[in-house]
C-alpha positions in Angstrom: 59.3 -25.5 -55.7 59.3 -24.8 -52.1 55.8 -23.4 -52.3 54.9 -26.6 -54.2 56.1 -28.8 -51.5 54.3 -26.7 -48.8 50.9 -27.1 -50.6 51.3 -31.0 -51.2 52.1 -31.5 -47.5 49.0 -29.6 -46.4 46.9 -31.7 -48.9 48.5 -34.8 -47.3 47.9 -33.7 -43.8 44.1 -32.9 -44.8 43.6 -36.2 -46.3 45.2 -38.0 -43.1 42.8 -35.8 -41.0 39.7 -36.7 -43.0 40.4 -40.6 -42.5 41.1 -40.4 -38.9 37.7 -38.6 -38.2 35.9 -40.9 -40.6 37.2 -44.0 -38.6 36.5 -42.3 -35.2 33.0 -41.7 -36.2 32.6 -45.1 -37.5 33.9 -46.6 -34.2 31.8 -44.3 -32.3 28.6 -45.6 -34.2 29.8 -49.1 -33.9 30.0 -48.6 -29.9 27.2 -46.5 -29.8 24.7 -49.9 -29.9 26.3 -51.7 -27.4 26.6 -49.2 -24.7 25.1 -50.0 -21.1 22.3 -47.5 -21.7 21.6 -48.8 -25.4 21.5 -52.6 -24.0 19.4 -51.7 -20.8 17.0 -50.0 -23.3 17.0 -53.0 -25.7 16.3 -55.6 -22.9 13.5 -53.1 -21.7 11.9 -53.2 -25.0 12.1 -56.9 -25.4 10.7 -57.2 -22.0 7.6 -55.3 -22.7 6.8 -57.2 -26.1 7.7 -60.7 -24.3 4.3 -62.5 -23.4 5.5 -64.7 -20.7 3.3 -67.7 -20.0 0.9 -68.0 -17.1 3.6 -69.6 -14.8 6.5 -67.0 -15.3 4.8 -63.3 -15.5 6.5 -60.2 -16.4 8.5 -58.6 -13.3 10.0 -55.4 -13.0 13.8 -55.0 -14.7 16.4 -56.0 -12.3 13.8 -58.3 -10.2 15.1 -61.7 -9.3 13.5 -64.5 -11.3 13.7 -66.8 -7.9 11.3 -64.6 -6.3 8.4 -65.3 -8.7 6.2 -68.4 -7.9 5.4 -70.4 -11.0 4.2 -73.4 -9.5 0.8 -72.3 -8.1 -1.3 -73.9 -10.8 -0.1 -77.3 -9.8 -2.3 -78.1 -6.6 -1.2 -80.7 -4.3 -4.3 -83.2 -5.6 -2.7 -82.7 -9.4 -0.3 -85.3 -10.7 2.7 -82.9 -10.6 5.1 -82.6 -7.6 7.0 -79.9 -6.2 10.3 -78.8 -7.1 13.8 -80.5 -6.2 14.7 -79.1 -2.6 11.6 -76.8 -2.5 8.9 -76.6 0.2 5.1 -75.6 0.3 4.4 -75.2 4.0 0.7 -75.3 4.3 -1.7 -74.6 7.2 -4.6 -76.9 6.3 -3.5 -78.5 3.1 -0.9 -80.9 2.7 2.6 -79.5 3.0 5.0 -80.9 0.5 8.8 -81.2 0.0 10.6 -82.4 -3.2 13.2 -84.7 -2.6 14.2 -84.9 -6.0 12.6 -84.0 -9.5 9.7 -86.2 -9.7 9.5 -87.4 -6.3 7.9 -85.6 -3.2 6.6 -86.6 0.4 3.7 -84.6 1.9 2.0 -84.5 5.4 -1.3 -82.7 6.8 0.8 -81.0 9.5 -2.3 -79.6 11.2 -3.7 -82.9 11.6 -0.6 -84.8 12.8 -1.2 -84.4 16.7 -4.4 -86.7 16.1 -3.9 -88.3 12.8 0.1 -88.8 12.2 0.2 -89.1 8.4 2.9 -89.3 5.8 2.8 -89.7 2.2 5.1 -90.2 -0.9 4.5 -89.4 -4.5 6.3 -90.6 -7.6 5.6 -88.6 -11.1 6.0 -89.7 -14.7 5.6 -87.1 -17.7 5.4 -87.3 -21.4 4.8 -83.8 -23.0 1.5 -82.5 -21.5 0.7 -85.5 -19.8 1.7 -86.2 -16.1 1.1 -89.5 -14.3 1.7 -90.2 -10.4 1.2 -92.9 -7.9 0.6 -91.6 -4.4 1.2 -93.9 -1.3 0.8 -93.5 2.7 0.3 -94.2 5.9 -1.9 -92.6 8.8 -3.0 -93.7 12.1 -6.3 -92.2 13.9 -5.9 -93.8 16.9 -4.5 -91.0 18.7 -7.4 -88.6 17.6 -9.9 -91.5 18.6 -8.3 -91.7 22.1 -8.6 -87.9 22.6 -12.3 -87.9 21.4 -13.3 -90.7 23.4 -11.8 -89.5 26.6 -13.8 -86.4 26.3 -16.7 -88.1 25.4 -17.4 -86.1 22.2 -20.7 -88.5 21.3 -21.4 -85.9 18.3 -18.8 -87.3 16.8 -18.0 -90.9 18.1 -19.7 -93.0 20.6 -18.2 -94.0 23.5 -15.6 -97.1 22.8 -14.2 -99.4 25.6 -11.4 -100.7 23.4 -9.3 -98.6 20.8 -6.5 -100.7 19.5 -3.6 -99.1 17.3 -4.9 -98.7 13.6 -2.6 -98.5 10.8 -4.4 -97.0 7.8 -3.1 -97.0 3.9 -3.5 -94.8 1.1 -3.0 -96.0 -2.7 -3.9 -93.4 -5.3 -3.3 -92.9 -8.8 -3.5 -89.7 -11.0 -3.3 -88.3 -14.3 -3.2 -84.8 -15.2 -3.5 -83.0 -18.8 -2.3 -79.6 -19.3 -4.3 -77.5 -21.7 -2.3 -74.8 -23.6 -3.3 -71.6 -24.8 -2.3 -70.9 -28.3 -2.8 -67.3 -28.5 0.5 -66.4 -30.0 3.0 -68.5 -32.2 6.0 -69.9 -30.3 4.4 -68.6 -26.8 1.9 -71.4 -25.6 0.5 -70.2 -22.3 -0.6 -73.2 -19.9 -3.4 -71.9 -18.1 -6.0 -75.2 -17.2 -5.0 -78.4 -15.7 -7.3 -81.4 -15.9 -6.8 -84.1 -13.4 -8.5 -87.5 -12.7 -7.8 -89.9 -9.9 -8.6 -93.2 -8.6 -7.6 -94.4 -5.2 -8.6 -96.6 -2.2 -7.9 -96.2 1.6 -8.4 -98.8 4.1 -7.2 -99.6 8.0 -6.1 -102.7 9.9 -6.9 -102.7 13.7 -4.0 -104.5 15.6 -6.2 -105.9 18.5 -10.0 -105.9 19.7 -12.1 -103.1 18.7 -15.6 -101.9 19.4 -15.5 -98.7 17.4 -18.3 -97.3 15.5 -18.7 -95.5 12.5 -17.8 -91.9 12.9 -20.4 -89.2 12.7 -20.4 -86.2 10.0 -20.2 -85.8 6.3 -16.6 -85.4 6.3 -15.9 -88.4 8.6 -18.5 -90.9 7.8 -17.6 -91.8 4.2 -13.6 -92.0 5.6 -14.5 -93.9 8.9 -13.5 -97.5 7.4 -10.0 -96.4 7.1 -9.9 -94.3 10.1 -11.6 -96.9 12.4 -10.1 -100.1 10.7 -13.4 -101.4 9.7 -12.8 -102.0 5.9 -12.2 -99.6 2.8 -13.3 -96.7 1.1 -12.5 -96.5 -2.7 -13.1 -93.1 -4.8 -12.8 -91.9 -8.0 -12.3 -88.1 -8.7 -12.1 -85.3 -11.2 -10.4 -81.7 -10.8 -9.7 -78.6 -12.9 -7.5 -75.8 -12.0 -7.7 -72.4 -14.0 -5.1 -69.5 -14.4 -7.6 -66.7 -13.9 -4.8 -63.9 -13.7 -0.9 -64.2 -13.2 -1.9 -64.3 -9.4 -5.4 -65.7 -9.1 -6.1 -69.3 -9.3 -9.5 -71.2 -9.1 -9.8 -75.0 -8.9 -12.2 -77.5 -7.9 -13.9 -81.0 -8.6 -16.0 -83.9 -7.6 -15.1 -86.9 -5.6 -17.2 -89.9 -5.5 -16.8 -92.5 -2.5 -17.8 -95.9 -2.3 -17.2 -98.0 0.8 -17.9 -99.9 4.0 -19.8 -97.1 5.6 -23.6 -96.5 6.0 -25.3 -96.0 2.6 -22.0 -97.2 0.8 -21.6 -93.9 -1.2 -21.2 -90.1 -0.8 -20.4 -87.3 -3.1 -18.3 -84.4 -2.5 -17.9 -81.0 -4.6 -15.1 -78.4 -3.6 -14.4 -75.1 -5.0 -11.0 -73.4 -4.2 -10.0 -69.6 -4.6 -6.1 -69.2 -4.3 -3.9 -65.9 -4.7 -0.5 -64.8 -4.2 -0.3 -62.2 -1.6 3.8 -61.8 -1.8 6.0 -63.7 -4.4 6.5 -66.4 -1.8 2.8 -66.7 0.1 -0.6 -67.5 -0.9 -4.1 -67.3 0.7 -6.9 -69.8 -0.4 -10.5 -70.1 0.8 -13.1 -72.4 -0.5 -15.8 -74.8 0.7 -16.7 -78.5 0.4 -20.2 -79.7 -0.1 -20.8 -83.3 1.0 -24.2 -85.2 -0.2 -24.7 -88.8 1.3 -27.1 -91.1 2.8 -25.7 -91.9 6.0 -27.6 -93.4 9.1 -26.8 -91.0 11.6 -25.8 -87.8 9.7 -27.6 -85.4 8.0 -28.0 -86.0 4.3 -26.1 -82.5 3.2 -23.6 -80.6 4.7 -20.9 -77.8 3.7 -17.7 -77.0 5.3 -15.8 -73.8 4.5 -12.0 -73.6 4.6 -9.0 -71.1 4.9 -5.6 -71.8 4.3 -2.1 -70.0 4.2 0.8 -71.5 2.1 4.5 -70.1 2.3 6.9 -71.2 -0.5 10.8 -72.2 0.4 13.0 -72.8 -2.6 14.2 -71.7 -5.6 12.1 -71.4 -8.9 13.7 -73.7 -11.6 14.9 -72.8 -14.9 12.7 -72.4 -17.7 14.3 -75.7 -19.5 14.3 -77.4 -16.2 11.1 -76.3 -14.7 7.5 -77.5 -14.5 7.2 -77.5 -18.6 10.9 -78.0 -19.7 11.6 -80.9 -21.7 14.4 -82.1 -19.1 13.2 -82.9 -15.6 
């Protein structure tokens, strides 16, 4: 009898040990999939498979999203605005500051010594369409006085009276975002088409004997700069995401107004690339055709620009292509 009891105790202990071992293995198997190493491995696999859009290129694991530029395609001449509280500080092109979502102010800082200027842009959007209204004030009076005192007759004939001149810009812009449907559920925005119409005019506060400025980039803008009339224009532009860090943009601009020949055409092309996550370099040219009285019929102006980006990139639902803005 005692021997039988010993056997039953041994069998019971073996059964309990087997159950404990099975539960331990099951728990280990369950926890194995949620270990830090396994989670990191899964994140890396998902990261490698995820084809992010052109404004959110892939980064190494652990890189901060705020370090990645995703506003590069939206040139200052498109209908979109910069992020809230963000700054695009440029050497030649307008520097831009986001007052709040859909509202920005800008200024060409390089020209402020000669032509103080300030512009404001208000944007509305609906899915892939962006519409904005841009308005601003500038004055060429400091620059005209500077040129006149140095007797730069290749730009401006000597004038005896140069009053204060207030110039105004009013412009309407419409941009259309073209998506690349190369993968279901993963639309890639990579081309933006922009059209615009605007008018600049200047008002002199006093007597003036200023004449038309000489030069292709000045003659057609003279009416507003010298306060002698208006210059209206229509333009079309396209910006293309060639690679995650390389952009190509350009367009045509037709001028009509109170300048000699009354019409002019400009074509511009610009290549822009990211050097660091917050720093870009641009090179390009502006080609001008017109029938001016005191200026050659054709001219080309190469340019070089640097832009530094301040501010945090917005979240994917609050950024440039999110539903809420």
